[in-house]
Backbone as CSV, one residue per row, in Angstrom:
resi,resn,N_x,N_y,N_z,CA_x,CA_y,CA_z,C_x,C_y,C_z
1,UNK,-18.322,-7.240,30.449,-17.625,-8.339,30.087,-18.317,-8.900,28.756
2,UNK,-17.717,-9.286,27.678,-18.157,-9.766,26.534,-17.891,-11.194,26.553
3,UNK,-18.437,-12.142,26.750,-18.205,-13.538,26.522,-18.534,-14.306,24.937
4,UNK,-17.396,-14.501,24.617,-17.333,-14.907,23.176,-16.542,-16.151,23.207
5,UNK,-17.540,-17.298,23.277,-16.869,-19.006,23.064,-16.391,-18.802,24.607
6,UNK,-15.241,-19.388,24.290,-14.265,-19.583,25.933,-13.555,-18.192,26.189
7,UNK,-13.671,-17.543,25.159,-12.719,-16.036,25.467,-13.730,-14.921,26.554
8,UNK,-13.127,-14.362,27.153,-13.960,-13.241,27.964,-13.104,-12.016,27.885
9,UNK,-13.775,-10.902,27.278,-12.916,-9.533,27.199,-13.646,-8.566,28.492
10,UNK,-12.570,-7.957,28.991,-13.040,-7.034,30.062,-13.122,-5.836,28.976
11,UNK,-14.272,-5.108,28.826,-14.527,-4.078,28.134,-15.871,-2.927,28.676
12,UNK,-15.244,-1.738,28.885,-16.749,-0.920,29.413,-17.511,-0.143,28.434
13,UNK,-17.163,-0.520,26.950,-17.886,-0.237,25.910,-19.284,-0.582,26.006
14,UNK,-20.294,0.233,25.601,-21.592,-0.120,25.555,-22.293,0.338,24.410
15,UNK,-23.278,-0.507,23.902,-23.780,-0.454,22.651,-25.390,-0.239,22.614
16,UNK,-26.289,0.452,21.816,-27.422,0.484,21.580,-28.007,-0.660,20.753
17,UNK,-27.150,-0.837,19.579,-27.712,-1.669,18.575,-26.595,-2.876,18.592
18,UNK,-27.509,-4.005,18.448,-26.563,-5.317,18.223,-25.467,-5.143,17.038
19,UNK,-25.876,-4.579,16.232,-24.955,-4.337,15.024,-23.573,-3.854,15.473
20,UNK,-23.699,-2.652,16.222,-22.590,-1.996,16.894,-21.644,-3.030,17.586
21,UNK,-22.550,-3.568,18.604,-21.660,-4.514,19.290,-20.769,-5.615,18.519
22,UNK,-21.682,-6.304,17.532,-20.906,-6.993,16.503,-19.614,-6.371,15.901
23,UNK,-19.822,-5.297,15.651,-18.474,-4.698,15.114,-17.383,-4.504,15.901
24,UNK,-17.937,-3.997,17.200,-17.110,-3.669,18.248,-16.246,-5.411,18.940
25,UNK,-16.997,-6.313,18.527,-16.543,-7.561,19.113,-15.088,-7.882,18.373
26,UNK,-15.474,-7.670,16.894,-14.427,-7.826,16.139,-13.115,-7.405,16.456
27,UNK,-13.000,-6.375,17.103,-11.821,-5.675,17.433,-11.085,-6.480,18.738
28,UNK,-11.943,-7.455,19.379,-11.303,-7.929,20.518,-10.902,-9.317,19.651
29,UNK,-11.701,-9.841,18.806,-11.404,-11.095,18.344,-10.113,-11.379,17.123
30,UNK,-9.977,-9.908,16.820,-9.076,-9.944,15.565,-9.633,-10.043,14.362
31,UNK,-10.896,-10.404,14.259,-11.509,-10.832,12.896,-11.388,-9.436,12.167
32,UNK,-10.922,-9.641,11.051,-11.115,-8.686,9.563,-12.035,-8.902,8.750
33,UNK,-13.257,-8.424,8.848,-14.122,-8.784,7.826,-14.469,-7.581,6.697
34,UNK,-13.714,-6.477,6.883,-13.992,-5.406,6.267,-12.740,-5.438,5.035
35,UNK,-13.096,-5.905,3.761,-12.334,-6.063,2.750,-12.036,-4.787,1.832
36,UNK,-10.773,-4.295,1.410,-10.609,-3.462,0.242,-11.028,-3.884,-0.920
37,UNK,-11.451,-3.102,-1.725,-11.852,-3.884,-3.168,-10.651,-3.591,-4.128
38,UNK,-9.250,-2.885,-3.600,-8.428,-2.681,-4.507,-7.041,-3.701,-4.335
39,UNK,-7.036,-3.962,-3.139,-5.700,-4.836,-2.559,-6.816,-5.835,-2.069
40,UNK,-6.004,-6.817,-1.467,-6.346,-8.146,-0.760,-6.393,-8.004,0.755
41,UNK,-6.345,-6.655,1.152,-6.379,-6.150,2.384,-7.505,-6.317,3.450
42,UNK,-7.186,-6.662,4.725,-8.523,-7.065,5.409,-8.350,-5.926,6.831
43,UNK,-9.748,-5.368,7.230,-9.648,-4.590,8.259,-10.609,-5.166,9.484
44,UNK,-10.290,-4.601,10.478,-11.213,-5.176,11.466,-12.059,-4.354,11.478
45,UNK,-12.159,-2.862,11.139,-13.348,-2.044,11.674,-13.413,-1.469,10.219
46,UNK,-14.612,-0.920,9.922,-15.061,0.141,8.742,-14.486,1.131,8.961
47,UNK,-14.042,2.051,10.090,-13.261,3.040,10.255,-11.674,2.955,9.512
48,UNK,-11.253,1.669,9.986,-9.981,1.529,9.521,-9.784,1.155,8.074
49,UNK,-10.834,0.669,7.342,-11.053,0.489,6.080,-11.059,1.627,5.122
50,UNK,-11.900,2.754,5.926,-11.960,4.104,5.344,-10.598,4.872,5.323
51,UNK,-9.911,4.718,6.330,-8.303,5.190,6.605,-7.366,4.822,5.378
52,UNK,-7.560,3.488,5.157,-6.943,2.681,4.091,-7.311,3.250,2.842
53,UNK,-8.382,3.459,2.567,-8.892,3.731,1.439,-8.445,5.392,0.950
54,UNK,-8.150,6.163,1.878,-7.543,7.170,1.222,-6.575,7.260,0.360
55,UNK,-5.564,6.303,0.460,-4.425,5.881,-0.224,-4.833,5.689,-1.793
56,UNK,-6.265,5.288,-1.855,-6.576,4.985,-3.368,-7.328,6.141,-4.105
57,UNK,-7.633,7.316,-3.144,-7.843,8.568,-3.839,-6.950,9.346,-4.162
58,UNK,-5.860,9.122,-3.350,-4.371,10.016,-3.523,-3.578,9.467,-4.411
59,UNK,-3.860,7.951,-4.297,-2.780,7.407,-5.296,-3.670,6.293,-5.713
60,UNK,-4.604,6.641,-6.939,-5.726,5.444,-7.530,-4.913,4.717,-8.677
61,UNK,-3.705,4.758,-8.950,-3.014,3.809,-10.039,-2.432,2.807,-9.488
62,UNK,-2.558,1.575,-9.342,-1.442,0.468,-8.761,-0.848,-0.195,-9.968
63,UNK,0.304,-0.340,-9.544,1.226,-1.290,-10.324,0.529,-2.769,-10.216
64,UNK,0.641,-3.509,-11.394,-0.288,-4.753,-11.528,0.614,-5.856,-11.247
65,UNK,2.310,-5.501,-10.789,3.193,-6.415,-10.848,3.566,-6.107,-9.217
66,UNK,3.808,-5.078,-8.666,4.362,-5.108,-7.425,3.402,-4.264,-6.528
67,UNK,2.036,-3.815,-6.846,1.066,-3.022,-5.986,1.555,-1.598,-5.610
68,UNK,2.490,-1.245,-5.977,2.901,0.303,-5.517,1.917,1.036,-6.286
69,UNK,1.401,1.967,-5.704,0.350,2.874,-5.686,0.918,4.256,-6.373
70,UNK,0.521,4.859,-7.451,0.849,6.255,-7.906,-0.154,7.160,-8.081
71,UNK,0.073,8.338,-8.037,-0.646,9.605,-8.402,-1.540,9.879,-9.872
72,UNK,-0.573,9.433,-10.668,-1.049,9.750,-12.291,-0.689,8.452,-12.877
73,UNK,-1.247,8.103,-13.894,-1.013,6.949,-14.724,-0.014,6.834,-15.355
74,UNK,0.751,8.160,-15.517,1.800,8.347,-16.444,2.800,7.768,-15.628
75,UNK,3.112,8.127,-14.114,4.022,7.797,-13.173,3.940,6.224,-12.987
76,UNK,2.709,5.389,-12.979,2.564,4.360,-12.819,3.220,3.761,-14.208
77,UNK,3.071,4.038,-15.278,3.636,3.668,-16.650,5.209,3.741,-16.645
78,UNK,5.821,5.020,-16.316,7.165,5.032,-15.987,7.668,3.856,-14.877
79,UNK,7.055,3.825,-14.056,7.375,2.885,-12.923,7.417,1.388,-13.334
80,UNK,6.293,0.959,-14.405,6.056,-0.314,-14.703,7.268,-0.753,-15.757
81,UNK,7.819,0.229,-16.005,9.449,-0.022,-17.017,10.577,-0.818,-16.152
82,UNK,10.509,-0.779,-14.860,11.226,-1.329,-14.063,11.195,-2.955,-14.253
83,UNK,9.940,-3.428,-14.247,9.740,-4.853,-14.261,9.823,-5.515,-15.613
84,UNK,9.951,-4.709,-16.638,10.379,-5.213,-17.958,11.890,-5.543,-18.100
85,UNK,12.841,-4.849,-17.337,14.071,-5.291,-17.448,14.899,-4.288,-18.699
86,UNK,14.074,-3.536,-19.352,14.521,-3.092,-20.457,15.122,-1.826,-19.970
87,UNK,16.691,-1.625,-20.567,17.314,-0.647,-19.916,17.549,0.528,-20.868
88,UNK,17.147,1.643,-20.660,16.613,2.599,-21.844,17.519,3.998,-21.652
89,UNK,17.982,3.920,-20.409,18.771,5.077,-20.278,20.521,4.798,-20.403
90,UNK,21.195,5.494,-21.080,22.485,5.210,-21.352,23.350,6.377,-20.823
91,UNK,24.384,5.935,-20.085,25.352,6.897,-19.789,26.351,7.643,-20.850
92,UNK,26.223,8.494,-21.166,27.042,9.430,-22.205,28.841,9.090,-22.207
93,UNK,28.973,8.992,-21.259,30.537,8.776,-20.714,31.074,7.245,-20.908
94,UNK,30.559,6.633,-20.189,30.940,5.089,-20.190,30.108,4.185,-20.749
95,UNK,28.908,4.588,-21.109,28.106,3.401,-21.769,27.629,2.424,-20.961
96,UNK,27.264,2.925,-19.881,26.592,1.901,-18.985,24.830,2.246,-19.133
97,UNK,24.069,1.434,-18.772,22.882,1.578,-19.116,21.719,0.975,-17.873
98,UNK,20.821,1.909,-17.710,19.898,1.829,-16.529,18.572,1.611,-16.934
99,UNK,17.844,1.052,-15.892,16.280,0.944,-16.141,15.501,2.463,-15.949
100,UNK,15.962,3.167,-15.032,15.389,4.396,-14.748,16.310,5.866,-15.021
101,UNK,15.479,6.801,-15.406,16.518,8.345,-15.335,17.137,8.187,-14.132
102,UNK,16.498,8.162,-13.130,17.064,8.426,-11.672,18.404,7.493,-11.193
103,UNK,18.233,6.193,-11.928,19.556,5.473,-11.523,20.819,5.928,-12.591
104,UNK,20.186,6.508,-13.745,21.220,7.021,-14.245,22.005,8.471,-13.905
105,UNK,21.006,9.238,-13.146,21.700,10.273,-12.587,22.395,10.198,-11.373
106,UNK,22.002,9.341,-10.670,22.836,8.645,-9.629,24.119,8.408,-10.064
107,UNK,24.258,7.459,-11.013,25.391,6.923,-11.932,26.153,8.202,-12.282
108,UNK,25.592,9.237,-12.833,26.389,10.337,-13.485,27.202,11.016,-12.191
109,UNK,26.789,10.921,-11.269,27.590,11.514,-9.942,29.040,11.093,-9.910
110,UNK,29.202,9.666,-10.408,30.479,9.133,-10.230,31.344,9.822,-11.145
111,UNK,31.035,10.299,-12.451,31.804,10.859,-13.377,31.913,12.405,-12.735
112,UNK,31.313,13.121,-11.888,31.547,14.359,-11.661,32.007,14.453,-10.373
113,UNK,32.480,13.468,-9.806,33.314,13.184,-8.687,32.334,13.556,-7.497
114,UNK,31.107,13.315,-7.646,30.105,13.622,-6.383,29.825,12.368,-5.837
115,UNK,29.343,12.169,-4.619,29.212,10.964,-3.892,27.622,11.033,-4.023
């Protein structure tokens, strides 16, 4: 049993180092002291933080407006346009304008009779 203040936790875990016990106690208390240096995210264990950090290796570029992550800088730049409100993609048939190429492609299906 681990007695922390007034809370008592039934736990069969054993530790040889006080620091290991301290880290383990955080699991029971819900304390999150491992902070991501990219997001303001907090994690209860160092292992959880390491798993989270994988997204930063695979997608290291973060939109500074909505925090979406991207694999390449160019992908992030293209995405950033949606936050500007600039509509640079124009339908050749009806002159409707769209922020992204993908929105225009979806719209174009209307003229082709596709859903």
